[in-house]
C-alpha positions as CSV (number, residue, x, y, z in Angstrom):
1,X,111.5,134.2,68.8
2,X,114.2,131.5,68.6
3,X,116.9,131.2,66.1
4,X,119.0,128.4,67.4
5,X,116.6,125.6,65.3
6,X,118.6,123.6,63.4
7,X,120.3,120.6,64.6
8,X,123.7,119.8,63.6
9,X,123.0,118.1,60.5
10,X,120.5,120.2,59.2
11,X,122.1,123.6,59.6
12,X,124.4,123.0,56.5
13,X,121.2,122.2,54.1
14,X,119.2,124.9,55.9
15,X,121.8,127.8,55.6
16,X,122.6,126.3,51.8
17,X,118.6,126.6,51.3
18,X,118.9,130.6,52.6
19,X,121.6,131.2,50.1
20,X,120.0,129.7,46.9
21,X,117.4,131.9,47.3
22,X,119.5,134.3,46.4
23,X,120.8,134.3,42.7
24,X,124.5,136.0,43.5
25,X,124.7,136.2,47.2
26,X,126.5,139.7,48.6
27,X,129.4,139.8,50.9
28,X,126.6,141.1,53.7
29,X,124.3,138.5,52.8
30,X,126.9,135.3,53.2
31,X,128.4,136.8,56.8
32,X,124.5,136.6,57.8
33,X,124.7,133.2,57.1
34,X,127.9,133.0,58.9
35,X,126.8,134.3,61.9
36,X,123.6,132.4,62.3
37,X,125.6,129.2,62.1
38,X,127.9,131.1,64.8
39,X,124.5,131.2,66.6
40,X,124.2,127.7,66.7
41,X,128.0,126.9,67.9
42,X,129.2,125.8,64.4
43,X,131.9,127.5,62.0
44,X,131.2,127.8,58.5
45,X,131.9,129.3,55.4
46,X,128.9,130.6,53.2
47,X,130.7,129.6,49.6
48,X,131.0,126.2,50.9
49,X,127.8,125.7,52.3
50,X,125.8,122.9,49.6
51,X,123.0,123.9,47.3
52,X,120.1,121.5,47.8
53,X,116.8,122.2,45.8
54,X,113.6,123.0,47.7
55,X,112.5,119.5,47.8
56,X,116.0,118.4,49.1
57,X,115.9,120.7,51.9
58,X,112.3,119.4,52.7
59,X,113.6,115.9,53.1
60,X,116.0,117.2,55.7
61,X,114.1,120.1,57.4
62,X,111.1,118.1,58.6
63,X,109.7,120.3,61.7
64,X,107.0,122.8,60.7
65,X,108.9,125.2,63.7
66,X,112.0,124.9,62.2
67,X,110.6,125.1,58.1
68,X,108.7,128.1,59.4
69,X,112.2,129.4,60.9
70,X,113.7,128.8,57.6
71,X,111.8,130.8,55.8
72,X,111.3,133.5,58.1
73,X,115.2,134.0,57.9
74,X,115.0,133.6,54.5
75,X,112.5,136.9,54.2
76,X,115.3,138.5,56.5
77,X,118.2,137.9,54.1
78,X,116.6,139.3,51.2
79,X,116.4,142.5,52.9
80,X,120.0,142.5,53.8
81,X,121.5,144.8,51.3
82,X,118.7,147.1,51.2
83,X,116.9,145.9,48.2
84,X,114.9,142.9,47.0
85,X,115.2,141.2,43.7
86,X,112.3,139.8,42.1
87,X,114.0,136.5,41.7
88,X,114.9,136.0,45.3
89,X,111.0,136.6,46.3
90,X,110.4,133.9,43.6
91,X,113.0,131.4,44.7
92,X,111.9,132.1,48.5
93,X,108.3,131.6,47.7
94,X,109.2,128.3,45.8
95,X,111.2,127.1,49.4
96,X,107.9,128.7,51.1
97,X,105.6,126.6,49.1
98,X,107.6,123.4,49.1
99,X,107.6,123.3,52.9
100,X,104.3,124.2,53.1
101,X,104.8,127.3,55.8
102,X,103.1,129.7,53.4
103,X,104.7,133.2,55.1
104,X,102.9,136.1,54.8
105,X,105.7,138.1,55.0
106,X,106.7,136.6,51.3
107,X,103.5,138.9,49.9
108,X,104.6,142.0,52.0
109,X,108.3,141.7,50.2
110,X,106.5,141.7,46.6
111,X,104.6,144.8,48.4
112,X,107.9,146.3,49.5
113,X,109.9,145.9,46.3
114,X,107.0,147.7,44.6
115,X,107.2,150.5,46.9
116,X,103.2,149.8,48.2
117,X,104.0,151.7,51.6
118,X,100.4,151.8,52.8
119,X,99.7,148.2,51.7
120,X,103.1,147.3,53.9
121,X,102.1,149.1,56.6
122,X,98.7,147.6,57.1
123,X,100.5,144.1,56.3
124,X,103.4,145.0,59.3
125,X,100.8,146.6,61.7
126,X,98.3,143.9,61.7
127,X,101.3,141.4,63.0
128,X,102.4,143.6,65.6
129,X,99.8,146.2,66.9
130,X,96.7,143.7,66.0
131,X,98.6,141.3,68.4
132,X,98.6,143.1,71.3
133,X,94.7,144.3,70.7
134,X,94.0,140.3,70.1
135,X,95.8,139.6,73.6
136,X,93.7,142.2,75.5
137,X,90.7,140.6,74.3
138,X,91.9,136.9,75.4
139,X,92.8,138.2,79.0
140,X,90.3,140.9,79.5
141,X,87.6,140.5,77.2
142,X,86.1,143.4,74.9
143,X,86.7,146.1,77.5
144,X,90.0,145.6,77.7
145,X,90.7,145.5,73.8
146,X,88.6,148.7,73.0
147,X,90.8,150.7,75.7
148,X,93.9,149.4,73.7
149,X,92.4,150.5,70.4
150,X,91.5,153.9,72.1
151,X,95.0,154.2,73.9
152,X,96.5,153.8,70.3
153,X,94.4,156.3,69.1
154,X,95.1,159.0,71.4
155,X,91.6,158.6,73.0
156,X,91.5,157.4,76.2
157,X,93.4,158.3,79.4
158,X,93.5,157.1,83.2
159,X,94.7,159.7,85.7
160,X,95.3,156.6,88.4
161,X,97.2,154.9,86.1
162,X,99.5,158.0,85.3
163,X,99.9,158.8,89.1
164,X,100.9,155.0,89.4
165,X,103.8,155.3,87.2
166,X,104.8,159.1,87.9
167,X,105.3,158.0,91.3
168,X,108.2,155.6,90.5
169,X,110.4,158.9,90.3
170,X,110.7,158.3,93.7
171,X,111.7,154.7,93.1
172,X,115.3,153.8,94.2
173,X,117.7,155.8,92.0
174,X,119.0,152.2,90.2
175,X,115.2,150.1,90.0
176,X,114.0,148.9,87.1
177,X,111.1,151.2,88.1
178,X,112.9,154.2,88.3
179,X,114.9,153.9,85.2
180,X,112.0,152.9,83.4
181,X,110.0,156.5,84.7
182,X,113.6,158.2,83.7
183,X,113.6,156.7,79.8
184,X,110.2,157.7,79.3
185,X,110.5,161.4,81.0
186,X,114.1,162.1,79.5
187,X,112.8,161.3,76.0
188,X,109.8,163.3,76.1
189,X,107.5,159.9,76.3
190,X,104.3,160.2,77.7
191,X,103.0,157.8,80.1
192,X,100.7,154.9,80.7
193,X,97.4,156.2,81.3
194,X,98.2,159.8,79.8
195,X,96.3,160.6,76.4
196,X,98.8,159.6,73.6
197,X,100.7,157.7,76.0
198,X,102.6,154.1,76.0
199,X,99.2,151.7,76.2
200,X,100.0,149.6,79.5
201,X,99.8,146.3,77.7
202,X,102.3,147.9,75.1
203,X,104.8,148.8,77.9
204,X,106.8,145.8,77.0
205,X,108.5,147.8,74.2
206,X,110.0,150.6,76.6
207,X,111.0,147.6,79.6
208,X,112.8,146.0,76.5
209,X,114.9,149.4,75.9
210,X,115.5,149.7,79.8
211,X,117.0,146.3,80.1
212,X,118.3,145.8,76.8
213,X,120.4,149.1,76.8
214,X,119.2,150.3,73.3
215,X,118.6,154.2,73.1
216,X,115.4,155.4,71.1
217,X,117.3,156.5,67.9
218,X,116.9,155.0,64.7
219,X,119.7,152.3,65.4
220,X,118.8,151.8,68.9
221,X,115.0,151.5,67.8
222,X,116.2,149.0,64.9
223,X,118.1,146.7,67.6
224,X,115.2,147.2,70.1
225,X,112.8,145.6,67.8
226,X,115.3,142.9,67.3
227,X,115.5,142.0,71.1
228,X,111.9,142.0,71.3
229,X,111.6,139.9,68.3
230,X,114.1,137.8,70.6
231,X,111.8,137.6,74.0
232,X,108.6,137.1,72.1
233,X,107.4,133.4,72.3
234,X,104.4,134.2,69.9
235,X,104.3,136.8,67.0
236,X,107.8,137.7,67.5
237,X,109.0,137.8,63.8
238,X,106.5,140.6,63.2
239,X,108.4,142.7,65.1
240,X,111.7,142.2,63.4
241,X,109.8,142.8,59.9
242,X,109.0,146.1,61.6
243,X,112.4,147.3,62.3
244,X,113.7,146.2,59.4
245,X,111.2,147.7,56.9
246,X,111.1,151.0,58.8
247,X,114.6,151.9,59.8
248,X,116.6,149.6,56.9
249,X,114.0,149.7,54.0
250,X,112.9,152.8,54.4
251,X,109.1,152.1,54.5
252,X,106.9,154.0,57.2
253,X,105.5,151.7,59.6
254,X,105.2,153.0,63.1
255,X,103.8,156.7,63.3
256,X,105.9,158.0,66.2
257,X,109.6,157.4,64.3
258,X,110.7,158.7,60.5
259,X,111.7,155.7,58.6
260,X,115.4,155.6,57.4
261,X,117.5,153.2,55.3
262,X,120.7,151.3,55.7
263,X,120.4,150.0,59.6
264,X,120.9,146.6,59.2
265,X,123.8,145.9,60.8
266,X,124.2,141.9,60.5
267,X,126.4,141.2,63.4
268,X,124.4,143.7,65.7
269,X,121.1,142.8,64.7
270,X,121.8,139.1,65.4
271,X,123.0,139.8,69.0
272,X,120.2,141.7,69.9
273,X,117.8,138.8,68.6
274,X,119.7,136.6,70.6
275,X,120.1,138.3,73.7
276,X,116.3,138.4,73.1
277,X,116.0,135.0,72.8
278,X,118.1,134.3,75.9
279,X,115.5,136.0,78.2
280,X,114.0,133.9,80.3
281,X,110.2,135.3,79.8
282,X,108.1,136.8,77.4
283,X,107.6,140.2,78.8
284,X,104.4,141.4,77.1
285,X,102.8,138.1,78.6
286,X,101.7,139.5,82.4
287,X,101.7,136.3,83.6
288,X,105.3,135.5,82.8
289,X,106.7,139.1,84.0
290,X,105.0,141.2,86.6
291,X,106.2,144.7,86.3
292,X,105.4,145.9,89.3
293,X,106.2,143.0,91.7
294,X,109.8,144.1,90.1
295,X,109.8,147.6,89.8
296,X,111.3,148.2,93.2
297,X,114.4,146.0,92.6
298,X,117.8,147.0,91.3
299,X,118.1,147.0,87.4
300,X,120.7,144.6,87.2
301,X,119.0,142.3,89.3
302,X,116.4,141.7,87.4
303,X,118.5,141.8,83.9
304,X,120.6,139.0,85.7
305,X,117.2,137.5,86.8
306,X,116.1,137.3,83.8
307,X,119.3,136.2,81.7
308,X,119.6,139.7,79.7
309,X,123.0,140.1,79.4
310,X,124.5,143.2,79.9
311,X,124.8,145.5,76.7
312,X,128.6,146.3,77.0
313,X,129.2,142.6,77.5
314,X,127.2,141.4,74.8
315,X,129.0,143.7,72.3
316,X,132.3,142.2,73.6
317,X,130.9,138.6,73.0
318,X,130.0,139.3,69.5
319,X,132.8,141.1,68.4
């Protein structure tokens, strides 16, 4: 999910249009807009942004991809403060209609505001877990997709697969493979192939934890979902949505963690998203990243190869 999508002459209009979706933008929302500008290597004061109408925005932002990303960034902005106003949803919906995007997350926002938790969960899981199953079907057919479904339902085990991952205990201590093994075993996570374990097709999530350096506590999962959204070239926004709704808006999406509120830190989330977007490959696509070809390599070597900035360096840059 790229976020640096607006050309210099488009950026003030795009951010101004986002600001106009809020009846009274908060300081946190203005900071969000200013950080988006910084990611585009621009310095813009939110209070000085233009106030374009939806039609004026459409006249400047013409590329379909930029239009889609603009609406998605607006969805995120509407939740920055942890509450969503009916007016902001209406304004965002009007922008979406005029731009011709038809972003389904706007309907999800209405459900979040109405606390229709189960419907929200279905929306978000359909965009995330549903994509994993669809990708497995595309690559391996019905059998591969069915195995993923069984793994999600904790009805499938594969001792040979488990043994292969368990053997990573003996990989070099600084290697990607050993670090993944340690990440899983120290946190009590079951290995791929174990019943209730990580589906191998979904291993990119925990690989992301290892590569990005984010922990598995609530804040770490929020940031990992943002990092993951960044490196996914297709469907990344759904994962960003999952992290924000589960860990910031307090609506349970994933069954493996308790929902929380108040964990959207603008600087940290956008830094994580940018780190993921800078990754040179989509870690969820086997043709782009072969885990086993990298498992014995030093973690720092893999990070450098993929363009993943070490966490502490990224935090210093953001500060």
